[in-house]
N, C-alpha and C positions, 0 to 999 in steps of 0.2 A: 782734326782737333776733337778730343773726346767731349762728351756732354758735360762732364764735370769741369773740364778746362773752360768750356764756353760759359758755364755758370759762374766760375771763378772770375772770369773777365767781366761778366755782366755785373757782378757784385763789387767790382773794384771801387774803392772809396768808402765802402761801408765799414762798420766796426769789424775788425779782424776776428774777434771772438764770435760775433754773430755769423760772419761768413763761414767760418769753419764748422760751426754748429749746423747751419743750413746744409752745407755740403755733405756733412756726415749723415744727416737725415735722408738726403736724396740718394746717397750711396747705399744706405741700408735698404731703401725701397727698391732701388734697381736690383740689388742682390736678391731680394725676395721674388721679384718678377722673373729674374733669370732662373732661380730655383724652380719656380712654378712651371716655366716653359720646359725646363729639362725634365720635369716629372711627366709632362704631357707627351714628350717625344715618343716613347714606346707605343702609346695609344695612336698617335698620328701615323706612325710607321705601319700599324696594323690595318688602317683604313682600307687600303687597296685590297687586302685579303678578304676583308668583310664584304666589300662590293663584289668581288669575284664569287664569294660563297653565295650571295643573294641571287646573282644573275646567271651563274654557270652550274649550280649544283645539279640540276636535272638535264643539262645540255648533253647531247651525244657528241663528244669531242674525239677527234682522232689522236693517236699517239704522236708526239709526247704531250700534246696540249691537255689531255686528260689528267696527267700528272701535274703539269705546270699550273693548272687551274686551282690546285689545292695548296700552292706554296704560300708561306707566311714567314715573317721574321719574329724571332723571340730572343734567341741568343746568337744566332748565326750572323755571318758577315752580310748577307743579303736576305734572301727568303728561302734558304736551304732547309730550315727546320720543317716547314710544311711539305716541301718536296720530298724530303727523306721519309717523313711520316706517311705520305701518300704511297711511296714505293713499298714500305714495309707492310702497309695495310693490304697490298696486293700479293706480296710474296710470302707473308707470314714471318715469324721470328723463330729462332732456335733457342739458344741460351742467353740471348740479349747481351752479348759481349761486344765491346767496341774498343778500338785503339785509335788515338788521335795523336799524330806526330806533327808538332807545331800547334799547340792548343791555344796559344795567346792568352789574353786576359779573360776570355769568356767561355773557354772550353771548345772553341771552334765548332765544327759540324756535329760534335758528339755531346755538347753541353745540354741541349734540350733532351736528348735521349737519356742521359744520366739523371738529370734533375727532375724531369717531369714524367719519364716513362719507366723509371726504376731499373735502368740498365747498369751493368757492371763495366767500368771503363778504366783504361790506362791512358793517361794524358801526359805527354812529354813535350818539354820546351827547353831551349838552350838558355833562356833568360830567367835568372833566379827570381826577379821581381814578379814575373808572370806566374811562375810556379807557386810563389807565396800567395798570390791573389787567388789562384785556382784552389789551393788547399783550404783557404778561408771560405771561399764562395761555395764550395761543394762539401763542406763539413757535414757529416751525417749521411752522406750518400755513399754508394759502393764505388769508390774511386781511388785509384793509385796515381799520385802525381809525382813525376820524376823530372829533375833537372838534368838534361843531357843533350848534347849536340849530336844528333843522329847521323851516322854515315852508312854507306852501303856495306862496310866491313862489319859493323856491329848491330845492324837492325835486327837480325835473327837472334843474336844473343840476348838483346834487350827483350824481345818478345818472349823468349824462352824463360828468361830470368823471372819475369813477373807473371808467368802462367797464362799467357794468351796464345798458346800454340793451337794447332789444329784448326778445325772449322770455327769461324766466328762470324757474326752477322755483319760487322761493319769495320772498315779501315779508312781513315782519312789522313791525307798527307798534304801539308801546307807549310813548307819551310823556305819558300822564296829563294830556292837555289838548286839543290841536287834532287829535286822531287822525282824526276824521271829515273835517275840512277838508284835511288832508294827503293822505289817500287819494283824496279827490275830485279833487285837483289832479294826481295821478300820471298822466302820459301817456308819459313817456320809456321806460318799460318795461312789459311785459305779463306779469306773473307768472301762472303756472298755478294756484298756490295762494296765498292771502293769509290771514294771521292778524292779527286785531286784538283788542286788549283792549277790552272794553266795560265800562261802568259799571253794575254790577248793582244799585246803589243807586237807579237810576232806575226799576226794576221791569220787568216783561215787556211791558207794554202801551204805555207812553208812548214815542213816537218823538221823542226830543229830543237835543240836543247843546248844549254851551256855545257862546256866540257866538265867532266867530273873533277871536283876539287874538294877534298874533305875539309879544307880550311876556308872555303868560300864564305864571305860575309857581304851581304847586300849593302850594308852601310859603308863598305870600303870600295864598292864598285864605282867605276867612272861614270856610269849612268844607271839610274834605277830601272831602266827598261831592260837591263842585262840581268836576267834572272830566270830560273825555271825552264819550262819547255812549252812549246806550242801545243795546241789542242790536237793537231794532226799527228805530232810525234807521240803523244800519249795514246792516241787511238791506235797507232801502229803497234805500240807496246802492248796494249790491251788485247789485241788479236793474238799476239804471240803467247800471252799468258792465259788465254782461254776466257777472255771477257769481251763484252760488247758495250758500246756507248749507248746509253738509253735516255739521257737527259742532261741539261746543263742549266745553271742559274748564274748569270753574269760570268764570274771568273772560275766557278767550280763546275767540274764535269763529273758525271756519275756513270760508273761502269758496273755491269752486273755479270756475275759468273755465268757462263753459257749454259750450264745445267740447271740454273735457277729460273723458274718461270719462263720457259722458252716462248710462251705466247706473247710476252712483252717484247716487241721488236726492237732491233737496233736502229739508230738514226745515224745519218752521215755527219761528217764534220761541218759541212756547209750549213746544215740546219741547226746544229748545236751551237755554233760559234756566235758570240755576242760582241759587237764592235765596241772598241774602247771609247770612253767619254773624253772629249777634249784632247785627243792625241792622234797624231798621224802615224800610221804604221811605217811608212817609208822613212819618215823623219827619224824614227827610233832606230830603224835598221841602219840608216846612214850614220847616226851618232855612234852606234856600236862599231861600225867599220872604221870611222875616223879615229876612234879611241884605240884601234888596233886589237880589239877583242875578237875572239873566234867563236863560232857556233858549230856544233856537230850536226850534220844532216843525218836524218834517220829514214830508212825505208821499211817496208813491211817485214823484211827479214832481219833487221837490226841496224847497226851503225854502218853508214856508208863511208867508204874511204875518201 
């Protein structure tokens, strides 16, 4: 029972006009409190980053903890904004161009770079509402927002059409589906750093991805655990494409092109993987099997039969 319902019951028998007036006053006060708390949320989320800054700034940390110590959230899903900034502080920047496939409402991993660091970005999403939000939110910044459902057949045409070919600083892919297959197909640009969301529900050991389906919709899947690729599968793909895994933040993994800052070492999947909250890996895999859904196994050379 809500607070207003309890108040209504407590005031039963009172003058109806008085009751409604009091309930309206209480409702308005609760709304103001909720608005105030919502305004505090970004600052609360930043507190762990402030603590890390105070205690770890001068600490001699091994990789990847030296990068992770600088992570913070601003627009990103978790604390990818600070992690990305830490990476580019170390490797430098070229033309500050970025491409975000699956930008969502906040610009994904590229939002901070465009809005706060003056980067030029291409943000793409299949949802018209999200693109409308991005267009409004990043007005006045160097950004091209495009409504499009990206496939492996058209990713390179998309990049070429909007002028993001050749070497660029950053590519991020988060489409909850064909992520593996889209990155595999990318040839029109050569990003120095790549971020991909991995499906942590597949666990740290299995190198698997969902089969390629240009019409895949997570909303239509029999289980929400059936999406994307495991971290191990993406790590295999990164090796074939000339990249190395250097860090991760919850569900996002960061890969660096091998010719970029070779002094920054690779890390293995076991160290990068982050366990899911409130979910059992085996339960998810069992649900996928029970639903008759297939997974494609990946090895270091490509797709396994």
